[in-house]
N, C-alpha and C positions, 0 to 999 in steps of 0.2 A: 503495499499499500505506500502510496505517495503522502509524505507529511505535508502538513497546513501550517500556515502561519496565522496567528490570531493578530489581527490588526484593530486598534482602537479607533473608533470614528469620532469625528468632530460633532459638536451638537448641530452644526448647520446640516452636515451629512447624513446624521442620524434622522433629524425631521424629514429631510427630503426622501429619505427612504421608507420612514414610516407612511410618508403622505401617498406612496405609492401601492400599500397593499390594502383590501378593504376589509379584513378581520383583525381584531386585536383582542387582547383580553385585558379587563380592568379587576385588579386585585385591591380589595378593600377588607377592613376589619368588621366582622358580625358576631355579636355576642362573645367578643375577646378572641375570637379566632379568625385566621385569615379564610377569606372566600374569594373566590374567582368567576367571572362569567365572561364569557365571549360576545363580543359584540361588534357591529358593523359602526365605521366611525368615519369622520373626515380630519384632516388636518387645515385649519385656517387661522391664517395670522399667527402661526407658531403655538395655536391651542388646539387641543384634542377635543372633538365635538361627537357626542352620541345623542341618541334619542332613547327614551325609556318610556314604559306605560306609567301613569299615575298609579300610586299604590304599591309598587315593587320596591324593594329595598333600597334600590339606587335613587330613585325620586323621594322617598320618605325618610330614610334613615342617613345616607351618604351625603349627598349633595345639599339637603338643607343646613346641614351641620357644619358644612365646609370641612369635610373629612379628608386627612392626608390619603392618598390612594397610590397605586402604582398601575402603570399600564405599559403592556409589553404586546409587541407584535414581532414576527420575523418572516423570512423567506429563507428555506434552508432545503438543500437538496440532500436527501440521506443517502442516494446511491453515489453521488459524487463526492459527499461530504463536505459542501462548500455552502455559503450563504450569510445570511446576517441577522441579528436580533437586536433590539432596542428597548429598553426600559426607561420610561419616564416616570419620575415621582413629582407628585404635585399636590395641588388642593382643587377637589372637586365641588362645584357649585352650580345651583340651578340657574339659567340663561332665563332673568326676569322680565328684560325689555322684550315688550312684544314684538316690535319691528325686528330686533335682531334674532329674536328665536325664530320668527316666519322666514328670514333669509335662511336660516340653517336648514330649518324644516325642507325648504324648496329643493336643497342641495343635498340633503341625506335622505335617501330612501330607506326605510327599515326593510329587513329581511324576515320579519316574523309579523304575524296578523296582531291586531289591537290597535289601540288610540295612538300611542307612541308619541303622546302629546308634549311631553317634559323633554327639554333640551339640557343637556349636563355639559358643563365646559370644565376639561382639566388644565389648570394653568403649570405649564412645566417649571419646576424648580431644580430639579437635577435630570438631566439628559444622559445617558451611558448608551452605548452600543459598540459592537464587535462586529467584525467581517471575517470569516473563514475563508482564505484563499490558498491556492496552492504555493507551496514552500519556494521561496527564491533559491535560485540555484547557489550552491556554495561556492564560493571564491576560492580558488588554489593557487 
């Protein structure tokens, strides 16, 4: 097997890659334990935006309290063992401006049925990412 190099990504490159895939995972605390939900999302002005049904844990417990969350997305090729992963840590809040929420709703179509009337924004505070790439040839 060919070895791989692990390259750390800049914040700008990490957010660019994050904006290019449709599904990520939001990680939050529920009953003092970690919880994870897959979500479709978009990256707008450096913010991660998701939609949620009213009454879900995201729209009733996480976002209204301004909880610290993690968000992860990746694009990995298991066969070639190449790809990237980005993790964002930040604060999740409901978007309460009706015009701003309407703009996000027009751009972000939910993958699941339901009202999905809540818009949640994650403001990144820490952005980390890495890329697995073929190892550079050794210099001799």
